[in-house]
C-alpha positions as CSV (number, residue, x, y, z in Angstrom):
1,M,-23.3,-28.8,-19.7
2,D,-26.8,-28.6,-21.1
3,T,-28.8,-25.5,-21.8
4,D,-31.1,-25.9,-18.9
5,I,-28.3,-26.2,-16.3
6,T,-26.6,-23.2,-17.9
7,E,-29.8,-21.1,-17.6
8,K,-30.2,-22.3,-14.0
9,L,-26.7,-21.2,-13.1
10,R,-27.2,-17.9,-14.9
11,R,-30.3,-17.2,-12.9
12,L,-28.4,-18.2,-9.6
13,A,-25.6,-15.8,-10.5
14,F,-28.0,-12.9,-11.2
15,T,-30.5,-13.2,-8.3
16,P,-29.3,-11.1,-5.3
17,M,-30.0,-12.1,-1.8
18,R,-32.0,-9.3,-0.3
19,T,-30.6,-7.8,3.0
20,Q,-31.9,-5.5,5.5
21,P,-30.4,-2.1,6.6
22,P,-28.1,-2.4,9.6
23,N,-30.0,-1.6,12.8
24,A,-27.4,1.0,13.7
25,T,-28.1,3.0,10.6
26,R,-31.9,2.9,10.5
27,P,-32.3,6.2,12.3
28,I,-30.2,8.0,9.6
29,L,-32.3,6.2,6.9
30,E,-35.5,7.2,8.5
31,Q,-34.5,11.0,8.3
32,A,-34.4,10.8,4.6
33,A,-37.1,12.0,2.2
34,K,-38.1,9.1,-0.1
35,E,-38.8,9.2,-3.8
36,V,-39.8,6.5,-6.1
37,E,-38.9,6.4,-9.8
38,V,-39.6,3.8,-12.4
39,V,-36.4,2.4,-14.0
40,D,-36.9,-0.3,-16.7
41,G,-40.4,-0.9,-15.6
42,G,-39.6,-1.5,-12.0
43,K,-39.8,0.9,-9.0
44,V,-36.6,2.1,-7.5
45,V,-36.7,3.7,-4.1
46,H,-34.4,6.7,-3.5
47,Y,-33.3,8.4,-0.2
48,L,-32.5,12.1,-0.2
49,W,-30.7,14.2,2.5
50,G,-29.4,17.8,2.5
51,E,-29.7,20.8,0.2
52,G,-26.1,21.6,-0.5
53,E,-24.8,22.8,-3.9
54,R,-22.7,19.7,-4.3
55,R,-24.8,16.8,-5.2
56,I,-23.4,13.3,-4.4
57,L,-24.8,10.0,-5.5
58,L,-24.0,6.9,-3.3
59,V,-24.2,3.5,-5.0
60,H,-24.2,0.2,-3.0
61,G,-22.9,-3.2,-4.0
62,W,-24.4,-6.6,-4.8
63,A,-26.7,-7.8,-2.0
64,G,-26.4,-4.3,-0.3
65,N,-28.8,-1.6,0.2
66,A,-29.0,2.2,1.0
67,G,-28.6,1.4,4.7
68,H,-25.0,0.3,4.2
69,L,-24.2,3.8,2.9
70,T,-25.9,6.0,5.5
71,V,-22.8,6.7,7.6
72,L,-21.1,8.2,4.5
73,A,-24.4,10.0,3.6
74,D,-24.7,11.6,7.1
75,A,-21.0,12.8,7.0
76,L,-21.5,14.3,3.6
77,V,-24.7,16.2,4.6
78,R,-22.8,17.5,7.7
79,A,-20.1,18.7,5.2
80,G,-22.8,20.6,3.2
81,C,-23.6,18.3,0.4
82,A,-26.9,17.0,-1.0
83,V,-26.9,13.3,-1.0
84,V,-29.0,10.6,-2.9
85,V,-28.9,6.9,-2.3
86,A,-30.9,4.3,-4.1
87,D,-31.9,0.8,-3.3
88,L,-30.8,-0.6,-6.6
89,P,-33.0,-2.9,-8.7
90,G,-33.6,-6.2,-6.9
91,H,-32.2,-4.7,-3.6
92,G,-33.7,-3.2,-0.5
93,E,-37.2,-1.7,-1.0
94,S,-36.8,-1.6,-4.9
95,E,-38.6,-4.0,-7.2
96,G,-37.0,-6.8,-9.1
97,G,-35.9,-10.4,-8.9
98,E,-32.9,-10.7,-11.1
99,S,-30.4,-7.8,-11.3
100,S,-26.9,-7.1,-12.8
101,V,-24.2,-4.6,-13.4
102,I,-26.3,-3.3,-16.3
103,H,-29.4,-2.9,-14.2
104,F,-27.2,-1.0,-11.7
105,A,-25.8,1.2,-14.4
106,R,-29.3,2.0,-15.8
107,A,-30.4,3.0,-12.2
108,V,-27.3,5.3,-11.9
109,E,-28.2,6.8,-15.3
110,A,-31.8,7.4,-14.2
111,A,-30.8,8.9,-10.9
112,D,-28.5,11.3,-12.7
113,A,-31.3,12.3,-15.0
114,R,-33.8,12.8,-12.1
115,F,-31.7,14.1,-9.3
116,G,-28.4,15.3,-11.0
117,P,-26.2,16.5,-12.3
118,F,-24.0,15.0,-9.6
119,H,-20.7,16.4,-8.6
120,A,-19.6,12.9,-7.6
121,V,-20.5,9.3,-7.1
122,V,-19.3,7.2,-4.2
123,A,-19.7,3.5,-5.2
124,H,-19.0,0.2,-3.3
125,S,-18.2,-3.1,-4.9
126,L,-20.3,-3.9,-7.9
127,G,-21.7,-0.4,-7.7
128,A,-18.2,0.8,-8.9
129,A,-18.3,-1.4,-12.0
130,A,-21.8,0.0,-12.7
131,T,-20.6,3.5,-12.3
132,T,-17.8,3.1,-14.8
133,C,-20.4,1.6,-17.2
134,A,-22.8,4.6,-16.6
135,M,-19.9,7.0,-17.2
136,S,-19.0,5.3,-20.4
137,R,-22.6,5.9,-21.5
138,G,-22.6,9.6,-20.8
139,V,-22.9,10.2,-17.0
140,S,-20.4,13.1,-16.3
141,L,-18.8,13.5,-12.9
142,E,-16.0,15.7,-11.5
143,R,-15.0,13.3,-8.8
144,V,-15.5,9.5,-8.2
145,V,-14.7,7.5,-5.1
146,F,-14.7,3.6,-5.3
147,V,-14.6,1.5,-2.1
148,N,-13.5,-2.1,-2.5
149,P,-14.6,-1.9,-6.2
150,I,-15.3,-4.8,-8.6
151,S,-12.9,-3.6,-11.2
152,S,-12.4,-6.6,-13.4
153,Y,-15.1,-8.9,-14.8
154,T,-12.5,-11.6,-15.6
155,S,-11.7,-11.8,-11.8
156,L,-15.4,-11.7,-10.9
157,W,-16.3,-14.5,-13.3
158,R,-13.5,-16.7,-11.9
159,R,-14.6,-16.1,-8.4
160,S,-18.1,-16.9,-9.4
161,G,-17.1,-20.2,-10.8
162,E,-15.2,-21.0,-7.5
163,V,-18.4,-20.1,-5.5
164,M,-20.6,-22.2,-7.6
165,Q,-18.1,-25.0,-7.8
166,V,-18.1,-25.4,-11.5
167,S,-15.3,-25.7,-14.0
168,P,-13.8,-22.7,-15.9
169,E,-15.4,-24.2,-19.1
170,A,-18.8,-24.2,-17.4
171,I,-18.6,-20.7,-16.0
172,G,-17.5,-19.6,-19.5
173,L,-20.9,-20.9,-20.8
174,V,-22.8,-19.1,-18.0
175,R,-20.9,-15.9,-18.9
176,S,-21.8,-16.2,-22.6
177,R,-25.5,-16.9,-21.6
178,A,-25.4,-13.8,-19.4
179,E,-24.0,-11.7,-22.3
180,E,-26.9,-12.9,-24.5
181,W,-29.5,-12.1,-21.7
182,L,-27.9,-8.5,-21.2
183,G,-27.1,-7.8,-24.8
184,I,-23.5,-6.8,-23.9
185,S,-19.9,-8.0,-23.9
186,F,-18.3,-8.0,-20.5
187,D,-14.9,-7.5,-22.3
188,A,-16.2,-4.4,-24.0
189,I,-17.3,-2.8,-20.6
190,E,-14.3,-3.8,-18.7
191,P,-13.7,-1.0,-16.1
192,A,-9.9,-0.5,-16.7
193,V,-10.6,-0.3,-20.5
194,A,-13.4,2.3,-20.1
195,A,-11.3,4.2,-17.6
196,R,-8.8,5.4,-20.3
197,D,-11.3,7.9,-21.5
198,F,-12.3,9.4,-18.2
199,T,-11.2,12.8,-17.0
200,S,-12.8,12.8,-13.5
201,R,-10.5,12.6,-10.4
202,L,-10.7,9.1,-8.8
203,L,-10.0,8.0,-5.2
204,V,-10.0,4.3,-4.6
205,V,-10.2,2.8,-1.1
206,H,-9.3,-0.9,-1.1
207,D,-8.8,-3.3,1.7
208,E,-5.5,-5.3,0.9
209,N,-7.1,-8.5,2.1
210,D,-10.6,-8.1,0.7
211,P,-11.8,-11.5,0.0
212,E,-14.4,-10.4,-2.6
213,S,-12.2,-8.1,-4.8
214,P,-8.5,-8.4,-5.3
215,I,-6.6,-5.1,-4.8
216,T,-4.5,-5.8,-7.9
217,D,-7.6,-5.2,-10.0
218,S,-7.9,-1.7,-8.4
219,E,-4.2,-1.1,-8.9
220,A,-4.8,-1.8,-12.7
221,L,-7.9,0.5,-12.6
222,V,-5.9,3.3,-11.0
223,S,-3.1,3.0,-13.5
224,A,-5.6,3.2,-16.4
225,W,-7.7,6.1,-15.1
226,G,-5.1,8.9,-15.1
227,Q,-6.1,11.3,-12.3
228,A,-6.4,8.6,-9.7
229,E,-4.9,7.4,-6.4
230,L,-5.3,4.3,-4.2
231,M,-5.8,4.4,-0.6
232,R,-4.8,1.1,0.9
233,V,-6.4,-0.1,4.2
234,R,-6.2,-3.4,6.1
235,D,-8.5,-5.5,8.3
236,L,-11.7,-3.6,7.4
237,G,-13.2,-6.3,5.3
238,H,-15.6,-5.8,2.3
239,T,-18.3,-3.6,4.0
240,K,-16.9,-2.4,7.4
241,V,-14.8,-0.1,5.5
242,L,-17.9,1.9,4.6
243,R,-18.2,3.1,8.1
244,D,-14.6,3.4,9.3
245,D,-13.9,6.9,10.7
246,A,-10.6,7.5,8.8
247,V,-12.1,6.3,5.6
248,V,-15.2,8.5,5.9
249,R,-13.0,11.5,6.7
250,R,-10.8,10.8,3.7
251,V,-13.8,10.4,1.3
252,V,-15.6,13.5,2.6
253,G,-12.3,15.5,2.3
254,F,-11.7,14.3,-1.2
255,L,-15.2,15.2,-2.3
256,T,-15.4,18.6,-0.6
257,E,-11.9,20.1,-1.3
258,D,-11.4,22.6,-4.0
259,G,-8.5,22.0,-6.4
260,G,-5.2,20.4,-5.4
261,S,-4.3,16.7,-5.7
262,A,-6.6,13.8,-5.0
263,G,-4.6,13.4,-1.7
264,G,-5.0,17.2,-0.6
265,P,-5.0,18.5,2.9
266,A,-8.3,17.2,4.0
267,A,-7.5,13.7,2.7
268,G,-4.1,13.7,4.0
269,A,-5.2,14.2,7.5
270,A,-6.5,10.6,7.3
271,G,-3.8,9.5,5.1
272,D,-3.2,5.7,5.3
273,G,-4.0,5.9,9.0
274,A,-6.8,3.5,8.2
275,A,-4.2,0.9,7.4
276,G,-4.1,-1.6,10.4
277,R,-7.2,-0.4,12.1
């Protein structure tokens, strides 16, 4: 495969589709204060709710936006937390054409410096991989929640090759080109490898049939992390899980409880009741 085709595929892989906030969540989004920060030369829009002592950062996934996280944001504010959600680079109302997990991670770092320190991060999909990257670069958190996380770049690149309908050899060239562009090695920032050094408590919520992120990757991440547990759910898909009542209750309980295990009383009330919903 020649260089021009490799670069075209690289650009295709790193150009997100912009989506609009769901109509049902727009009223919550409109209640937020908005602040704009410059990250890597581009404007990033942040939405802020609440004034509680616990500060929580919510991080959306690829082709997502802040509107996808407003149900969680509203529930956390009602529980007494201060919440920040950003439209990440290349997404929502923020600037940028191309984006990546590294762009996401830098935005997480910038939000932590501007609005933190944060008690916790709740991250969806690629936002979870970005959060592990930011943590490995110095962002300190007491608790972390990942929802249907992208937790293996090996799996992500394999699926990317399937979506693009190119051979494993071709997607390997695209991956190498991306590493040159970003100045990183994906193997070096593999979430399960970085997790071995983390002391934060982790809750992973993962749909067993999520078509975009295999639950086996989350199982490996939880095993590597240490203080971590996996909440399995079914039939909630990749994004519907973010607004499921049982999941929201479990996440809020985990982030607001004091002491105890990751599955303490508040979390246990929801338990695996989301399974099969």
